[in-house]
C-alpha positions in Angstrom: 2.8 0.2 -2.2 1.7 0.8 1.4 2.0 -2.1 3.9 -0.5 -1.8 6.8 0.4 -4.0 9.8 -1.6 -5.0 12.8 -4.8 -6.8 13.9 -7.7 -8.1 11.9 -10.7 -9.0 14.0 -14.4 -9.4 14.1 -16.4 -6.5 15.6 -19.7 -7.5 17.1 -21.9 -4.4 16.6 -25.1 -3.8 18.6 -28.3 -3.8 16.8 -32.0 -4.5 17.5 -34.1 -7.6 16.6 -37.6 -7.2 15.2 -38.8 -7.8 18.8 -36.7 -4.9 20.1 -34.1 -7.1 21.8 -30.4 -6.2 21.7 -28.4 -8.4 19.3 -24.9 -8.3 17.8 -24.0 -8.2 14.2 -20.6 -9.5 13.2 -18.5 -7.3 11.0 -14.9 -7.4 9.7 -12.7 -4.9 11.5 -9.6 -4.0 13.4 -8.0 -0.5 13.0 -5.2 -1.5 10.7 -7.5 -3.8 8.7 -10.0 -1.0 8.2 -7.2 1.4 7.1 -5.9 -1.1 4.6 -9.4 -1.6 3.2 -10.0 2.1 2.9 -6.7 2.7 1.1 -7.3 -0.1 -1.4 -10.8 1.2 -2.1 -9.3 4.5 -3.2 -7.3 2.7 -5.8 -3.9 2.7 -4.0 -1.8 -0.5 -3.9 -1.8 -1.9 -0.3 -0.9 -5.1 1.5 -2.3 -6.1 4.9 0.3 -7.6 7.2 -1.0 -9.7 10.0 -2.2 -13.1 11.0 -5.5 -14.4 9.7 -7.0 -17.4 11.4 -8.1 -20.5 9.5 -11.4 -20.4 11.5 -14.7 -19.3 9.9 -14.0 -15.7 11.0 -10.6 -15.8 9.4 -12.3 -16.9 6.1 -14.7 -14.0 6.4 -11.8 -11.5 6.9 -9.7 -13.0 4.1 -12.7 -12.8 1.7 -13.4 -9.1 2.7 -9.8 -8.2 2.0 -10.0 -9.8 -1.4 -13.2 -8.2 -2.2 -11.7 -4.8 -1.3 -8.6 -5.4 -3.4 -6.2 -5.6 -0.5 -3.2 -7.8 -1.0 -2.6 -10.6 1.5 0.9 -11.7 0.6 2.0 -10.8 4.2 -1.1 -12.2 5.9 -0.5 -16.0 6.5 -3.4 -18.2 7.6 -2.8 -19.5 11.2 -4.4 -22.1 13.3 -5.0 -19.8 16.2 -8.5 -18.2 16.5 -9.6 -14.8 15.4 -9.6 -11.8 17.8 -13.2 -10.7 18.7 -14.4 -7.3 19.8 -17.8 -6.4 21.2 -18.7 -2.7 20.5 -20.7 -0.3 22.6 -22.1 2.8 20.8 -23.4 4.6 23.9 -20.7 7.3 23.8 -19.4 9.8 21.2 -16.6 7.4 20.4 -17.2 3.6 20.3 -16.1 1.5 23.4 -14.8 -2.0 23.0 -14.3 -5.3 24.9 -11.6 -7.3 23.2 -10.9 -11.1 23.3 -7.3 -11.3 22.1 -5.5 -14.0 24.1 -3.6 -16.6 22.0 -5.2 -15.3 18.7 -3.6 -15.3 15.3 -3.3 -11.5 15.4 -1.3 -11.6 18.6 1.0 -14.5 17.8 1.8 -13.5 14.2 5.5 -12.6 13.8 6.0 -9.5 11.6 9.8 -9.8 11.8 9.5 -13.0 9.7 8.3 -10.9 6.8 10.9 -9.6 4.3 9.4 -6.3 3.0 10.1 -5.8 -0.7 11.7 -2.7 -2.2 8.4 -1.5 -3.7 6.9 -1.3 -0.1 7.4 2.5 0.1 5.5 2.9 3.4 4.9 0.9 6.6 1.8 1.9 8.6 0.8 0.3 11.9 -0.8 1.0 15.3 -3.8 0.1 17.5 -4.2 -2.7 20.0 -1.6 -4.9 18.3 1.1 -2.6 19.9 -0.1 -3.3 23.4 0.8 -6.9 24.2 3.6 -9.3 23.3 4.7 -11.2 21.4 3.4 -9.1 18.4 3.9 -5.7 20.0 7.7 -5.9 20.7 8.3 -7.6 17.3 6.4 -4.9 15.5 8.2 -2.1 17.3 11.6 -3.6 16.4 10.6 -4.0 12.8 9.2 -0.4 12.7 12.3 1.2 14.1 14.6 -0.9 11.9 12.9 0.5 8.8 13.8 4.2 9.5 15.2 5.7 6.3 14.2 2.7 4.2 10.5 3.6 3.8 8.0 6.1 5.1 6.9 5.1 8.6 3.3 5.9 9.7 1.8 5.4 13.1 -1.8 5.6 14.5 -1.5 4.6 18.2 -5.3 4.2 18.7 -4.7 3.7 22.4 -7.0 1.5 24.5 -6.0 2.2 28.1 -8.2 -0.5 29.6 -6.2 -3.2 27.7 -2.8 -2.0 28.8 -1.3 -4.5 31.4 2.3 -3.1 31.4 2.0 0.6 31.1 5.8 1.4 31.4 6.6 -1.0 28.6 3.8 0.2 26.4 4.8 3.9 26.9 8.4 3.0 26.1 7.3 1.2 22.9 5.2 4.1 21.7 8.0 6.5 22.4 10.5 4.5 20.4 8.0 4.4 17.5 6.9 8.1 17.7 10.6 9.0 17.7 11.1 7.6 14.3 7.7 7.9 12.7 7.4 10.2 9.6 3.6 10.5 9.8 1.6 10.2 12.9 -2.2 10.4 13.1 -3.5 10.5 16.7 -6.7 11.4 18.4 -6.8 14.1 20.9 -8.1 11.6 23.5 -5.1 9.4 22.8 -2.8 12.3 23.1 -4.2 13.3 26.4 -3.3 9.8 27.7 0.1 9.7 26.0 1.3 13.3 26.8 -1.1 14.7 29.4 1.2 17.7 30.2 1.5 18.9 26.6 -0.8 20.7 24.3 -1.3 19.0 20.9 0.6 21.9 19.2 3.5 21.5 21.5 3.7 17.7 21.2 3.4 18.0 17.4 6.2 20.7 17.3 8.5 18.3 19.2 7.8 15.5 16.8 8.4 17.8 13.8 11.7 19.1 15.3 12.8 15.4 15.8 12.3 14.7 12.1 8.6 13.9 11.5 7.0 15.3 8.4 3.3 15.4 9.4 1.4 15.1 12.7 -2.4 15.0 12.5 -4.5 15.3 15.6 -8.1 14.4 15.3 -10.8 15.6 17.7 -14.0 13.8 16.7 -16.8 16.3 15.8 -14.4 19.2 16.2 -12.4 18.1 13.2 -8.6 17.6 12.8 -5.5 19.7 12.7 -2.4 18.9 10.7 1.1 20.1 11.7 3.9 20.3 9.2 7.2 21.9 8.8 6.3 25.6 9.2 2.5 25.4 8.8 -0.7 24.3 10.5 -3.9 23.3 8.7 -7.3 23.1 10.5 -9.9 20.8 8.9 -13.5 20.8 10.1 -15.6 17.7 9.9 -17.8 17.3 6.8 -21.4 17.4 7.9 -23.7 14.5 7.0 -27.4 14.0 7.3 -27.8 10.9 9.4 -25.0 9.1 11.3 -25.4 5.3 11.5 -22.4 4.9 13.8 -18.8 6.1 14.1 -17.2 2.7 14.0 -14.1 2.9 11.8 -14.4 6.7 11.3 -10.8 7.3 12.5 -9.5 4.5 10.4 -11.3 5.8 7.4 -9.8 9.2 8.0 -6.3 7.6 8.1 -7.0 5.7 4.8 -8.2 8.9 3.1 -5.2 10.9 4.3 -2.7 8.3 3.1 -4.5 7.6 -0.1 -4.5 11.3 -1.0 -0.8 11.6 -0.3 0.0 8.4 -2.2 -1.9 9.6 -5.3 0.3 12.7 -5.3 3.4 10.6 -5.1 4.4 11.9 -1.7 4.7 8.6 0.3 8.3 7.7 -0.4 11.4 8.6 1.6 12.6 10.7 -1.3 9.4 12.7 -2.0 8.1 13.2 1.6 10.5 16.1 2.1 8.3 17.9 -0.5 5.2 17.7 1.7 3.8 21.2 1.8 0.8 23.0 3.1 -1.2 22.7 -0.1 -0.8 18.9 -0.2 -1.7 18.5 3.5 -4.7 20.7 3.1 -5.9 18.6 0.2 -5.2 15.4 2.0 -7.1 16.4 5.2 -10.1 17.6 3.2 -10.2 14.3 1.4 -9.8 12.3 4.6 -12.7 14.2 6.2 -14.9 13.3 3.2 -14.0 9.7 3.5 -14.7 9.6 7.2 -18.0 11.4 6.6 -19.2 8.8 4.2 -18.2 6.0 6.5 -20.2 7.2 9.5 -23.4 7.1 7.4 -23.0 3.3 7.2 -23.2 0.7 9.9 -19.8 -0.6 10.9 -16.5 0.1 9.2 -17.4 0.4 5.6 -15.2 3.0 3.9 -16.1 4.4 0.5 -14.8 3.4 -2.9 -13.1 5.9 -5.2 -16.2 6.2 -7.4 -18.2 7.3 -4.4 -16.0 10.3 -3.7 
């Protein structure tokens, strides 16, 4: 079972009214939330770990998780409101304005959760790692799980939200130092390690004990770095793109679902991760992302659609 920790929120996605005016359509989202949904829809057991509000948006998020077959044993309902995000689609990658202060996602305490033995992987990332109290608690929990279960990280950095850059960079370093699998966009890596090439940064992580580093580059595809091999995966071409909201999260879900189905997401089996398995996982992830971008919002495909 994979546990995905982080924020659940409501994305307000721009659309047009019949009169041609700009309006916003609410949709369930949050990078970890989207990844959990995508994993579950591929038939892999997954639990979402994060605070869900008792407000109407929290009801919507809880119902969406249930409909997508995501477990919520580690997602308590909380009185604080739901995080909101307004999306701009005017650039190649979506831009966001977040409203996160005193929300259920930020005040949830992941250290209060006792992870069961059958939780073979802990995956986390995104805006939940930026601000306390959740961020420091999640980092401590993540580091403490080294060697107990596979650790996955997708930083999904939002520089405009970072109010304490030294603390944030130190937190990310502590987590990347122990992570077994890291998926990071090239844009995020340029912020995190501006003086290093993706290949050099990945080589350092692999030398430090990581098993797989995947660097995504939007329309230019993705590159996977393993122990002694590199795999380049181009994007899967689609006819019409609705938007790219959740594309990276869907890629993550496809990557992890593929590895999980091959029995590779345990501490004992991850050492057997080879080029063939990574090549297959990246190709599958690219197909999942391709289907997602043909739909409005973050709506990853089900297994029968693959």
